PASEBA-1860 file (N, C-alpha, C; in nm, 3 decimals):
! residues 327
1> MPPKSDIN> 5.770/7.520/9.664/5.751/7.622/9.767/5.884/7.645/9.839 ~ 5.934/7.770/9.847/6.063/7.795/9.912/6.056/7.765/10.060 ~ 6.167/7.716/10.115/6.169/7.685/10.258/6.157/7.811/10.342 ~ 6.102/7.794/10.459/6.087/7.906/10.549/6.224/7.951/10.600 ~ 6.240/8.081/10.611/6.366/8.134/10.662/6.375/8.112/10.812 ~ 6.496/8.089/10.857/6.519/8.066/10.999/6.522/8.200/11.070 ~ 6.429/8.221/11.162/6.423/8.350/11.232/6.546/8.372/11.317 ~ 6.613/8.265/11.359/6.733/8.280/11.439/6.851/8.334/11.359
9> KAGWEQSE> 6.841/8.325/11.225/6.949/8.373/11.139/6.921/8.511/11.082 ~ 6.818/8.576/11.133/6.784/8.711/11.085/6.898/8.807/11.117 ~ 6.944/8.880/11.016/7.053/8.975/11.034/7.190/8.916/11.012 ~ 7.200/8.782/10.998/7.329/8.721/10.971/7.370/8.753/10.827 ~ 7.500/8.750/10.802/7.550/8.797/10.673/7.592/8.681/10.583 ~ 7.551/8.690/10.456/7.594/8.597/10.352/7.668/8.675/10.245 ~ 7.773/8.616/10.189/7.848/8.683/10.083/7.907/8.579/9.990 ~ 7.940/8.623/9.869/7.993/8.534/9.766/8.144/8.544/9.752
17> FPILCETC> 8.203/8.658/9.788/8.347/8.677/9.776/8.392/8.777/9.881 ~ 8.508/8.757/9.940/8.552/8.846/10.048/8.605/8.980/9.997 ~ 8.616/9.075/10.088/8.678/9.205/10.061/8.820/9.198/10.114 ~ 8.918/9.192/10.023/9.056/9.169/10.063/9.149/9.270/9.997 ~ 9.262/9.294/10.062/9.367/9.375/10.003/9.456/9.285/9.917 ~ 9.542/9.345/9.837/9.626/9.268/9.746/9.726/9.180/9.821 ~ 9.773/9.228/9.935/9.869/9.151/10.013/9.807/9.023/10.066 ~ 9.690/9.034/10.127/9.626/8.915/10.183/9.581/8.818/10.074
25> LGSNPFIR> 9.545/8.870/9.958/9.502/8.783/9.849/9.619/8.700/9.797 ~ 9.740/8.757/9.803/9.859/8.680/9.767/9.902/8.701/9.623 ~ 10.022/8.652/9.593/10.080/8.669/9.459/10.030/8.565/9.360 ~ 9.973/8.455/9.409/9.926/8.348/9.321/9.792/8.388/9.257 ~ 9.786/8.401/9.122/9.659/8.441/9.059/9.556/8.328/9.056 ~ 9.600/8.206/9.085/9.508/8.092/9.084/9.503/8.032/9.224 ~ 9.413/8.081/9.306/9.401/8.032/9.442/9.265/7.965/9.461 ~ 9.260/7.876/9.553/9.136/7.807/9.585/9.091/7.852/9.723
33> MSKQEYGR> 8.966/7.887/9.733/8.911/7.933/9.860/8.804/7.837/9.908 ~ 8.804/7.814/10.037/8.693/7.741/10.098/8.596/7.842/10.157 ~ 8.470/7.811/10.146/8.365/7.903/10.189/8.275/7.832/10.290 ~ 8.251/7.895/10.402/8.166/7.837/10.506/8.067/7.944/10.553 ~ 7.940/7.923/10.524/7.840/8.019/10.566/7.822/8.015/10.717 ~ 7.820/8.134/10.776/7.804/8.150/10.921/7.910/8.069/10.996 ~ 8.032/8.074/10.946/8.139/7.992/11.002/8.191/8.042/11.135 ~ 8.177/8.170/11.163/8.225/8.225/11.289/8.156/8.360/11.313
41> SCGTCARP> 8.176/8.413/11.431/8.121/8.544/11.464/8.219/8.653/11.424 ~ 8.166/8.763/11.377/8.250/8.877/11.339/8.328/8.926/11.460 ~ 8.454/8.960/11.437/8.539/9.004/11.547/8.503/9.139/11.603 ~ 8.415/9.213/11.535/8.378/9.346/11.584/8.231/9.355/11.624 ~ 8.140/9.306/11.538/7.997/9.320/11.569/7.937/9.190/11.624 ~ 8.011/9.079/11.623/7.970/8.951/11.680/7.858/8.883/11.602 ~ 7.829/8.930/11.480/7.728/8.862/11.398/7.792/8.746/11.322 ~ 7.726/8.632/11.307/7.777/8.525/11.222/7.784/8.572/11.076
49> FTVFRWNP> 7.890/8.534/11.006/7.907/8.576/10.867/7.975/8.465/10.788 ~ 7.980/8.481/10.657/8.043/8.383/10.569/8.194/8.394/10.579 ~ 8.259/8.284/10.614/8.403/8.282/10.634/8.472/8.222/10.512 ~ 8.579/8.287/10.466/8.660/8.238/10.355/8.799/8.204/10.407 ~ 8.856/8.097/10.353/8.990/8.052/10.394/9.066/8.012/10.268 ~ 9.194/8.050/10.260/9.274/8.024/10.141/9.423/8.031/10.176 ~ 9.505/7.980/10.084/9.650/7.989/10.096/9.698/8.090/9.992 ~ 9.756/8.203/10.034/9.793/8.309/9.939/9.913/8.277/9.850
57> GSGARFKT> 9.985/8.170/9.877/10.100/8.137/9.793/10.193/8.037/9.858 ~ 10.295/7.998/9.784/10.390/7.900/9.834/10.467/7.955/9.953 ~ 10.476/7.874/10.058/10.549/7.915/10.177/10.472/8.008/10.268 ~ 10.347/8.032/10.238/10.266/8.122/10.321/10.171/8.040/10.408 ~ 10.118/8.102/10.510/10.022/8.036/10.598/9.880/8.054/10.543 ~ 9.791/7.969/10.581/9.652/7.984/10.542/9.594/8.107/10.612 ~ 9.517/8.183/10.537/9.456/8.305/10.591/9.305/8.291/10.589 ~ 9.239/8.370/10.672/9.094/8.363/10.683/9.039/8.501/10.712
65> TVICQTCA> 8.912/8.522/10.682/8.847/8.649/10.712/8.804/8.650/10.858 ~ 8.820/8.764/10.924/8.793/8.772/11.067/8.681/8.869/11.101 ~ 8.640/8.954/11.006/8.527/9.043/11.030/8.431/9.031/10.912 ~ 8.307/9.071/10.933/8.206/9.061/10.827/8.226/9.173/10.725 ~ 8.157/9.161/10.612/8.172/9.259/10.506/8.113/9.395/10.544 ~ 8.008/9.395/10.622/7.948/9.522/10.663/8.047/9.604/10.745 ~ 8.112/9.540/10.841/8.211/9.611/10.922/8.330/9.655/10.837 ~ 8.366/9.573/10.737/8.477/9.610/10.648/8.441/9.732/10.565
73> KVKNVCQT> 8.316/9.740/10.519/8.273/9.855/10.439/8.263/9.982/10.523 ~ 8.220/9.967/10.648/8.206/10.085/10.735/8.340/10.157/10.750 ~ 8.448/10.081/10.764/8.580/10.141/10.783/8.669/10.133/10.659 ~ 8.616/10.075/10.549/8.692/10.060/10.424/8.823/9.986/10.448 ~ 8.814/9.868/10.512/8.932/9.791/10.546/8.922/9.650/10.490 ~ 9.033/9.581/10.487/9.040/9.441/10.447/8.977/9.355/10.556 ~ 8.907/9.249/10.515/8.840/9.161/10.612/8.939/9.076/10.691 ~ 9.064/9.071/10.648/9.162/8.986/10.715/9.263/9.065/10.797
81> CLLDLEYG> 9.331/9.161/10.734/9.438/9.235/10.804/9.388/9.363/10.868 ~ 9.267/9.407/10.833/9.204/9.528/10.889/9.280/9.656/10.853 ~ 9.356/9.654/10.743/9.425/9.774/10.696/9.339/9.844/10.591 ~ 9.356/9.975/10.581/9.278/10.053/10.486/9.304/10.005/10.344 ~ 9.198/9.989/10.266/9.210/9.934/10.131/9.274/10.033/10.033 ~ 9.261/10.161/10.058/9.315/10.261/9.965/9.461/10.293/9.992 ~ 9.497/10.305/10.118/9.634/10.347/10.153/9.718/10.236/10.214 ~ 9.657/10.125/10.254/9.733/10.016/10.316/9.785/10.053/10.454
89> LPTQVRDT> 9.715/10.141/10.526/9.759/10.189/10.656/9.661/10.147/10.764 ~ 9.705/10.141/10.889/9.611/10.116/10.999/9.503/10.223/11.005 ~ 9.387/10.185/11.054/9.276/10.280/11.059/9.306/10.400/11.149 ~ 9.386/10.380/11.252/9.418/10.492/11.342/9.501/10.597/11.269 ~ 9.590/10.555/11.180/9.669/10.651/11.103/9.579/10.728/11.006 ~ 9.493/10.655/10.936/9.404/10.720/10.840/9.306/10.815/10.909 ~ 9.244/10.770/11.018/9.146/10.854/11.087/9.211/10.976/11.151 ~ 9.336/10.961/11.195/9.407/11.076/11.252/9.434/11.180/11.144
97> ALGVQSEA> 9.472/11.136/11.025/9.497/11.230/10.915/9.368/11.295/10.867 ~ 9.258/11.216/10.864/9.131/11.269/10.818/9.060/11.351/10.925 ~ 9.096/11.330/11.051/9.028/11.398/11.159/8.888/11.347/11.180 ~ 8.869/11.214/11.168/8.737/11.155/11.187/8.744/11.056/11.302 ~ 8.629/11.027/11.360/8.619/10.934/11.471/8.515/10.829/11.437 ~ 8.544/10.705/11.472/8.452/10.596/11.443/8.323/10.613/11.523 ~ 8.211/10.593/11.453/8.081/10.601/11.520/8.033/10.466/11.568 ~ 8.103/10.360/11.530/8.060/10.225/11.568/8.075/10.206/11.719
105> PTSDINRE> 7.978/10.141/11.783/7.989/10.116/11.927/8.101/10.019/11.956 ~ 8.176/10.046/12.061/8.289/9.960/12.097/8.254/9.856/12.202 ~ 8.138/9.867/12.265/8.097/9.770/12.366/8.006/9.666/12.302 ~ 7.978/9.560/12.376/7.893/9.452/12.325/7.749/9.497/12.306 ~ 7.708/9.601/12.376/7.570/9.647/12.368/7.546/9.718/12.235 ~ 7.444/9.674/12.162/7.399/9.738/12.037/7.495/9.723/11.920 ~ 7.601/9.641/11.933/7.692/9.625/11.820/7.622/9.558/11.703 ~ 7.546/9.451/11.731/7.477/9.380/11.624/7.368/9.467/11.562
113> YYAQNMEA> 7.298/9.542/11.645/7.194/9.633/11.595/7.255/9.739/11.504 ~ 7.367/9.794/11.542/7.435/9.895/11.460/7.478/9.836/11.327 ~ 7.533/9.713/11.329/7.580/9.650/11.206/7.464/9.624/11.110 ~ 7.349/9.582/11.162/7.234/9.558/11.076/7.186/9.687/11.011 ~ 7.184/9.795/11.086/7.143/9.924/11.030/7.240/9.972/10.924 ~ 7.370/9.954/10.949/7.470/9.996/10.852/7.466/9.911/10.727 ~ 7.430/9.784/10.741/7.420/9.697/10.624/7.315/9.748/10.527 ~ 7.202/9.793/10.580/7.098/9.849/10.494/7.139/9.985/10.438
121> KLDGDKSG> 7.210/10.062/10.517/7.252/10.195/10.474/7.359/10.189/10.367 ~ 7.447/10.089/10.374/7.559/10.078/10.281/7.525/9.991/10.161 ~ 7.402/9.952/10.145/7.363/9.865/10.034/7.398/9.931/9.901 ~ 7.493/9.870/9.829/7.537/9.923/9.699/7.651/10.020/9.709 ~ 7.687/10.068/9.827/7.798/10.161/9.844/7.927/10.084/9.868 ~ 8.036/10.143/9.827/8.166/10.078/9.843/8.218/10.093/9.984 ~ 8.197/10.208/10.046/8.253/10.234/10.178/8.164/10.328/10.256 ~ 8.174/10.319/10.388/8.098/10.409/10.474/8.169/10.539/10.500
129> LASGRTAS> 8.293/10.555/10.451/8.366/10.679/10.471/8.320/10.781/10.368 ~ 8.283/10.898/10.415/8.240/11.004/10.324/8.360/11.054/10.246 ~ 8.342/11.076/10.119/8.451/11.122/10.033/8.455/11.274/10.030 ~ 8.574/11.328/10.007/8.589/11.471/9.990/8.594/11.552/10.116 ~ 8.603/11.490/10.232/8.606/11.569/10.354/8.746/11.576/10.415 ~ 8.845/11.528/10.341/8.981/11.532/10.390/9.048/11.661/10.346 ~ 9.110/11.733/10.438/9.183/11.853/10.404/9.308/11.816/10.326 ~ 9.362/11.914/10.251/9.478/11.886/10.168/9.598/11.841/10.250
137> AGKEMLKQ> 9.612/11.894/10.373/9.722/11.852/10.458/9.709/11.705/10.495 ~ 9.586/11.660/10.523/9.565/11.520/10.554/9.587/11.431/10.434 ~ 9.544/11.476/10.316/9.569/11.398/10.195/9.717/11.383/10.168 ~ 9.791/11.492/10.186/9.935/11.487/10.163/10.003/11.391/10.261 ~ 9.958/11.391/10.384/10.014/11.303/10.485/9.988/11.157/10.448 ~ 9.866/11.126/10.404/9.833/10.989/10.367/9.909/10.944/10.243 ~ 9.930/11.034/10.149/10.006/10.999/10.030/10.152/10.967/10.064 ~ 10.207/11.040/10.159/10.345/11.015/10.200/10.360/10.882/10.273
145> LARTDPYY> 10.257/10.846/10.350/10.266/10.723/10.430/10.208/10.601/10.360 ~ 10.141/10.620/10.246/10.070/10.511/10.180/10.164/10.397/10.143 ~ 10.114/10.274/10.161/10.187/10.153/10.120/10.121/10.101/9.993 ~ 10.179/10.137/9.882/10.117/10.104/9.753/10.151/9.964/9.705 ~ 10.268/9.913/9.739/10.311/9.781/9.691/10.271/9.674/9.792 ~ 10.236/9.555/9.743/10.201/9.445/9.835/10.321/9.407/9.922 ~ 10.293/9.369/10.044/10.397/9.329/10.139/10.371/9.183/10.177 ~ 10.414/9.091/10.090/10.382/8.950/10.108/10.452/8.887/10.228
153> KRNRPHVC> 10.550/8.956/10.283/10.616/8.905/10.403/10.518/8.891/10.518 ~ 10.409/8.966/10.512/10.308/8.960/10.616/10.232/8.827/10.615 ~ 10.246/8.750/10.507/10.176/8.622/10.495/10.260/8.504/10.542 ~ 10.376/8.531/10.599/10.463/8.421/10.642/10.397/8.337/10.751 ~ 10.439/8.212/10.765/10.384/8.127/10.872/10.416/8.185/11.009 ~ 10.341/8.141/11.108/10.366/8.184/11.245/10.493/8.116/11.299 ~ 10.543/8.168/11.408/10.662/8.111/11.471/10.626/7.976/11.533 ~ 10.716/7.879/11.515/10.695/7.744/11.569/10.713/7.747/11.722
161> SFFVKGEC> 10.608/7.713/11.793/10.614/7.715/11.940/10.706/7.605/11.993 ~ 10.715/7.493/11.921/10.805/7.386/11.965/10.951/7.427/11.946 ~ 10.981/7.504/11.840/11.118/7.552/11.818/11.159/7.648/11.929 ~ 11.065/7.731/11.973/11.095/7.826/12.080/11.134/7.752/12.207 ~ 11.067/7.638/12.232/11.098/7.557/12.350/11.213/7.461/12.326 ~ 11.268/7.458/12.201/11.378/7.369/12.168/11.336/7.225/12.152 ~ 11.210/7.201/12.112/11.160/7.066/12.103/11.113/7.027/11.963 ~ 11.128/7.113/11.863/11.083/7.080/11.728/11.181/6.984/11.663
169> KRGDECPY> 11.130/6.874/11.611/11.214/6.770/11.550/11.187/6.755/11.400 ~ 11.106/6.845/11.342/11.072/6.831/11.201/11.171/6.900/11.108 ~ 11.255/6.985/11.161/11.358/7.049/11.079/11.301/7.131/10.965 ~ 11.355/7.107/10.842/11.311/7.183/10.725/11.168/7.148/10.684 ~ 11.117/7.035/10.731/10.981/6.996/10.696/10.875/7.068/10.780 ~ 10.917/7.141/10.881/10.823/7.212/10.967/10.760/7.328/10.889 ~ 10.628/7.337/10.885/10.563/7.445/10.809/10.568/7.581/10.879 ~ 10.620/7.584/11.002/10.624/7.709/11.077/10.764/7.766/11.077
177> RHEKPVEN> 10.777/7.893/11.113/10.906/7.962/11.112/10.988/7.923/11.233 ~ 11.113/7.895/11.209/11.206/7.864/11.317/11.283/7.991/11.351 ~ 11.218/8.077/11.428/11.275/8.204/11.472/11.235/8.228/11.616 ~ 11.316/8.306/11.683/11.282/8.346/11.819/11.187/8.466/11.813 ~ 11.075/8.459/11.881/10.980/8.571/11.877/11.037/8.695/11.943 ~ 11.000/8.810/11.889/11.045/8.939/11.943/10.934/8.993/12.032 ~ 10.969/9.021/12.155/10.871/9.074/12.251/10.878/9.226/12.255 ~ 10.776/9.290/12.201/10.764/9.436/12.209/10.617/9.473/12.197
185> DLSHQNLQ> 10.588/9.602/12.189/10.450/9.648/12.181/10.383/9.599/12.052 ~ 10.461/9.584/11.945/10.404/9.545/11.817/10.356/9.400/11.818 ~ 10.406/9.320/11.911/10.367/9.178/11.916/10.240/9.157/11.998 ~ 10.183/9.264/12.050/10.061/9.253/12.130/9.955/9.346/12.070 ~ 9.894/9.301/11.960/9.792/9.380/11.894/9.655/9.320/11.921 ~ 9.557/9.406/11.933/9.422/9.365/11.962/9.332/9.396/11.843 ~ 9.248/9.299/11.804/9.164/9.316/11.685/9.070/9.434/11.699 ~ 9.008/9.448/11.816/8.915/9.559/11.838/8.986/9.694/11.829
193> DRYHGRND> 9.105/9.703/11.889/9.179/9.829/11.885/9.224/9.863/11.743 ~ 9.265/9.762/11.668/9.308/9.786/11.530/9.192/9.834/11.445 ~ 9.075/9.775/11.464/8.960/9.813/11.381/8.910/9.953/11.416 ~ 8.893/9.981/11.543/8.838/10.110/11.585/8.945/10.220/11.588 ~ 9.072/10.186/11.570/9.176/10.288/11.565/9.205/10.351/11.698 ~ 9.232/10.267/11.798/9.263/10.320/11.932/9.375/10.235/11.991 ~ 9.474/10.299/12.046/9.585/10.231/12.114/9.649/10.123/12.026 ~ 9.662/10.151/11.897/9.726/10.057/11.804/9.876/10.084/11.803
201> PVAKKILS> 9.960/9.989/11.849/10.104/10.015/11.855/10.167/10.037/11.718 ~ 10.116/9.971/11.614/10.170/9.991/11.479/10.140/10.133/11.432 ~ 10.018/10.179/11.454/9.980/10.315/11.415/10.061/10.419/11.491 ~ 10.082/10.396/11.620/10.160/10.492/11.700/10.303/10.502/11.647 ~ 10.360/10.390/11.608/10.497/10.391/11.555/10.503/10.468/11.424 ~ 10.406/10.447/11.336/10.404/10.516/11.207/10.385/10.666/11.226 ~ 10.291/10.704/11.312/10.262/10.846/11.334/10.378/10.919/11.400 ~ 10.439/10.856/11.500/10.551/10.922/11.569/10.671/10.936/11.477
209> SHAENQGL> 10.699/10.834/11.395/10.812/10.843/11.302/10.789/10.952/11.198 ~ 10.666/10.962/11.149/10.635/11.065/11.049/10.646/11.205/11.110 ~ 10.598/11.220/11.233/10.607/11.351/11.299/10.753/11.393/11.318 ~ 10.838/11.298/11.355/10.981/11.329/11.372/11.044/11.369/11.239 ~ 11.006/11.299/11.131/11.060/11.333/10.999/11.016/11.471/10.953 ~ 10.903/11.517/11.002/10.852/11.650/10.965/10.900/11.758/11.062 ~ 10.993/11.724/11.150/11.047/11.822/11.244/10.965/11.843/11.368 ~ 10.880/11.748/11.402/10.795/11.762/11.520/10.828/11.655/11.623
217> KPPEDVTV> 10.955/11.632/11.642/10.996/11.539/11.747/10.964/11.599/11.883 ~ 10.899/11.525/11.971/10.863/11.580/12.102/10.987/11.624/12.179 ~ 10.983/11.742/12.240/11.099/11.788/12.318/11.122/11.700/12.441 ~ 11.246/11.696/12.486/11.279/11.613/12.601/11.211/11.663/12.729 ~ 11.186/11.791/12.736/11.117/11.847/12.852/10.970/11.806/12.848 ~ 10.931/11.715/12.934/10.794/11.662/12.932/10.691/11.763/12.981 ~ 10.736/11.875/13.036/10.642/11.977/13.081/10.590/12.063/12.965 ~ 10.651/12.049/12.847/10.606/12.126/12.731/10.480/12.061/12.675
225> TSLFLSSL> 10.371/12.132/12.679/10.243/12.081/12.629/10.179/12.180/12.532 ~ 10.261/12.265/12.470/10.211/12.370/12.381/10.262/12.349/12.239 ~ 10.179/12.384/12.142/10.217/12.384/12.001/10.201/12.524/11.946 ~ 10.296/12.563/11.862/10.300/12.698/11.807/10.252/12.695/11.663 ~ 10.151/12.775/11.631/10.096/12.784/11.496/10.136/12.918/11.436 ~ 10.189/12.914/11.315/10.231/13.037/11.248/10.168/13.044/11.109 ~ 10.178/13.162/11.047/10.122/13.187/10.913/9.971/13.172/10.911 ~ 9.906/13.221/11.016/9.761/13.215/11.023/9.698/13.314/10.925
233> SPASTELS> 9.574/13.288/10.890/9.500/13.379/10.802/9.468/13.509/10.877 ~ 9.469/13.622/10.809/9.430/13.748/10.875/9.288/13.744/10.931 ~ 9.205/13.654/10.877/9.067/13.644/10.923/9.051/13.552/11.043 ~ 9.159/13.487/11.085/9.149/13.392/11.196/9.125/13.463/11.327 ~ 9.047/13.398/11.411/9.020/13.448/11.545/9.046/13.336/11.645 ~ 9.046/13.370/11.772/9.067/13.268/11.874/8.958/13.160/11.867 ~ 8.835/13.201/11.837/8.725/13.106/11.828/8.742/13.013/11.709 ~ 8.780/13.067/11.592/8.797/12.982/11.474/8.913/12.886/11.491
241> IRTTVLQS> 9.019/12.930/11.559/9.133/12.842/11.584/9.093/12.730/11.679 ~ 9.025/12.765/11.786/8.981/12.665/11.883/8.887/12.564/11.816 ~ 8.794/12.612/11.734/8.698/12.523/11.668/8.769/12.427/11.574 ~ 8.864/12.477/11.495/8.937/12.392/11.401/9.022/12.290/11.474 ~ 9.085/12.330/11.582/9.169/12.239/11.660/9.086/12.122/11.712 ~ 8.971/12.151/11.768/8.887/12.044/11.824/8.827/11.958/11.714 ~ 8.795/12.016/11.599/8.741/11.937/11.489/8.846/11.844/11.429 ~ 8.970/11.886/11.427/9.077/11.802/11.371/9.122/11.694/11.467
249> LPTVQPTQ> 9.081/11.704/11.593/9.116/11.604/11.695/8.988/11.552/11.758 ~ 8.912/11.467/11.687/8.782/11.425/11.739/8.789/11.342/11.867 ~ 8.904/11.281/11.894/8.917/11.201/12.016/8.952/11.286/12.138 ~ 8.981/11.414/12.116/9.020/11.504/12.226/8.896/11.578/12.274 ~ 8.875/11.576/12.404/8.763/11.647/12.464/8.797/11.796/12.481 ~ 8.698/11.884/12.473/8.725/12.027/12.491/8.791/12.060/12.624 ~ 8.763/11.979/12.726/8.823/12.004/12.857/8.973/11.975/12.859 ~ 9.022/11.898/12.760/9.166/11.867/12.753/9.245/11.979/12.687
257> LKSVVHVE> 9.176/12.077/12.630/9.242/12.194/12.572/9.248/12.303/12.677 ~ 9.369/12.338/12.719/9.387/12.434/12.828/9.354/12.575/12.784 ~ 9.413/12.619/12.673/9.389/12.755/12.626/9.440/12.770/12.483 ~ 9.391/12.874/12.416/9.439/12.914/12.284/9.472/13.062/12.291 ~ 9.599/13.094/12.272/9.644/13.234/12.279/9.672/13.281/12.137 ~ 9.588/13.371/12.086/9.600/13.420/11.949/9.669/13.556/11.949 ~ 9.781/13.567/11.877/9.853/13.693/11.863/9.821/13.746/11.723 ~ 9.721/13.831/11.715/9.670/13.875/11.584/9.774/13.955/11.507
265> KTRCAFVN> 9.857/14.033/11.576/9.953/14.121/11.509/10.054/14.041/11.428 ~ 10.103/13.930/11.484/10.203/13.848/11.416/10.143/13.726/11.349 ~ 10.011/13.713/11.350/9.940/13.603/11.284/9.992/13.466/11.330 ~ 9.999/13.450/11.461/10.042/13.323/11.519/9.955/13.293/11.640 ~ 9.970/13.173/11.693/9.889/13.133/11.808/9.960/13.021/11.882 ~ 9.929/13.012/12.011/9.979/12.904/12.095/9.860/12.819/12.139 ~ 9.868/12.690/12.111/9.765/12.596/12.154/9.820/12.519/12.272 ~ 9.764/12.539/12.387/9.813/12.479/12.511/9.718/12.368/12.557
273> FKERSVAE> 9.774/12.248/12.573/9.697/12.133/12.620/9.728/12.106/12.767 ~ 9.639/12.035/12.831/9.659/12.003/12.973/9.752/11.884/12.992 ~ 9.758/11.795/12.895/9.839/11.674/12.909/9.938/11.664/12.794 ~ 10.055/11.608/12.823/10.159/11.593/12.720/10.115/11.493/12.613 ~ 10.046/11.387/12.652/10.005/11.285/12.556/9.911/11.344/12.451 ~ 9.824/11.435/12.491/9.732/11.498/12.397/9.809/11.590/12.302 ~ 9.908/11.660/12.353/9.990/11.747/12.269/10.067/11.664/12.165 ~ 10.117/11.548/12.204/10.187/11.461/12.110/10.091/11.409/12.003
281> LAAQAWAN> 9.968/11.377/12.043/9.868/11.333/11.946/9.839/11.443/11.845 ~ 9.829/11.566/11.892/9.804/11.678/11.802/9.921/11.699/11.707 ~ 10.043/11.686/11.757/10.162/11.704/11.672/10.165/11.597/11.563 ~ 10.127/11.475/11.595/10.123/11.369/11.496/10.016/11.395/11.391 ~ 9.899/11.444/11.435/9.790/11.471/11.341/9.822/11.590/11.251 ~ 9.900/11.686/11.300/9.929/11.807/11.224/10.070/11.807/11.167 ~ 10.127/11.690/11.146/10.266/11.681/11.099/10.284/11.750/10.964 ~ 10.183/11.749/10.879/10.191/11.814/10.749/10.121/11.949/10.748
289> GLEIDGER> 10.097/12.005/10.865/10.032/12.134/10.876/9.885/12.120/10.911 ~ 9.823/12.231/10.937/9.683/12.235/10.976/9.615/12.348/10.899 ~ 9.500/12.319/10.842/9.427/12.420/10.766/9.327/12.492/10.855 ~ 9.346/12.624/10.866/9.257/12.709/10.946/9.214/12.826/10.861 ~ 9.084/12.841/10.843/9.028/12.953/10.766/9.088/12.960/10.626 ~ 9.106/12.843/10.563/9.154/12.839/10.424/9.303/12.855/10.407 ~ 9.381/12.863/10.513/9.526/12.879/10.505/9.595/12.758/10.567 ~ 9.705/12.715/10.503/9.787/12.609/10.560/9.878/12.668/10.668
297> VSVKWGRS> 9.861/12.620/10.790/9.932/12.675/10.905/10.049/12.583/10.941 ~ 10.165/12.643/10.967/10.281/12.566/11.010/10.271/12.537/11.160 ~ 10.320/12.420/11.200/10.310/12.376/11.339/10.448/12.342/11.392 ~ 10.478/12.391/11.512/10.603/12.359/11.581/10.574/12.339/11.729 ~ 10.663/12.268/11.794/10.652/12.254/11.938/10.692/12.384/12.007 ~ 10.629/12.414/12.119/10.670/12.528/12.200/10.801/12.499/12.271 ~ 10.866/12.604/12.315/10.993/12.588/12.387/10.970/12.568/12.536 ~ 11.071/12.514/12.599/11.066/12.498/12.744/11.073/12.635/12.811
305> RPKQPQNL> 11.011/12.643/12.926/11.022/12.766/13.004/11.167/12.783/13.051 ~ 11.223/12.902/13.036/11.361/12.922/13.084/11.370/12.904/13.235 ~ 11.479/12.846/13.276/11.497/12.824/13.419/11.511/12.957/13.491 ~ 11.437/12.971/13.600/11.440/13.094/13.676/11.563/13.098/13.766 ~ 11.628/13.217/13.778/11.742/13.227/13.872/11.694/13.215/14.015 ~ 11.787/13.195/14.103/11.753/13.184/14.244/11.681/13.310/14.290 ~ 11.565/13.290/14.353/11.482/13.402/14.395/11.547/13.473/14.514 ~ 11.588/13.600/14.486/11.656/13.675/14.592/11.557/13.741/14.688
313> AGPSAPNP> 11.431/13.749/14.646/11.334/13.818/14.731/11.283/13.730/14.843 ~ 11.316/13.602/14.842/11.268/13.512/14.947/11.205/13.389/14.887 ~ 11.197/13.282/14.962/11.144/13.157/14.908/10.996/13.161/14.878 ~ 10.922/13.257/14.932/10.777/13.258/14.913/10.734/13.338/14.791 ~ 10.827/13.408/14.723/10.790/13.490/14.608/10.763/13.401/14.489 ~ 10.648/13.415/14.421/10.615/13.328/14.306/10.696/13.367/14.183 ~ 10.718/13.269/14.093/10.787/13.294/13.968/10.689/13.349/13.866 ~ 10.727/13.448/13.788/10.636/13.505/13.688/10.616/13.406/13.575
321> PVAASAS> 10.495/13.402/13.515/10.469/13.309/13.405/10.544/13.351/13.280 ~ 10.585/13.255/13.199/10.659/13.279/13.076/10.585/13.214/12.962 ~ 10.555/13.289/12.858/10.481/13.233/12.744/10.573/13.147/12.661 ~ 10.517/13.040/12.602/10.595/12.953/12.515/10.623/13.024/12.385 ~ 10.727/12.983/12.316/10.762/13.042/12.186/10.795/12.932/12.088 ~ 10.808/12.968/11.963/10.833/12.866/11.860/10.975/12.814/11.868 ~ 10.988/12.687/11.838/11.122/12.629/11.833/11.183/12.650/11.697
END
């Protein structure tokens, strides 16, 4: 007679092999893994899951899985490094290019309930990301940024804390790195932010560098919050432009979009945002162009307003508004 199932373990996850990227798996084709059922709580949904631990190769540190397989399938990421399995990029970079937003709850409330529902929904599926909904501009952006080759340097041991304090006496026998740690934004990463694709410093660095390489370096004038769209379709309207803009930026609220000025005669438009940070996010997402009404639209930053001469009519006379133009 089979033993009764433990009701306290209902919804907990069991697995036979982890979901890993090639980098985390390591260069050694013969590795030994330890397996511990319900060894820890998932870093995102807090459900107990099967934990795997292994050494990816000589001179590398032991690695372990930090999220459950259900959460990994929902975002199509590695259970250890949380990078996308197809492109090797942070989820924030991928989701920005695809124009999608995570539906998973970010608070402690209902996280476990959501994970259990997704586990049943994803039964037999490889990933929770819908295929075929990426525009060609987003696909091109991901192909340019994709990391196809393994980066085994990521498996190096951690920095020796005793060496940092000048107290390590093990020398070459120390299994940790004898280097001074670098203090910057990249050294302060959060597991939740990396998984959900929000405020990830690595993703911000990749997106900003790519935007600059595509000619979308933010202007020094921080008052510029407009982007110029050219080569629009003759069928485009202000409504279709506004709808596409908001759909391609799922994290941007409609209230953060100040206005859309469509110049039908010259087939161009100005997209004006209320905040500079939102305009920079849009420039990063549209670095390879934006598809509106079936046409690939070119994107440039708007120009700064020209400085007004000294008002001769008196200090109370208002300055006339000046429309932004393409750079």
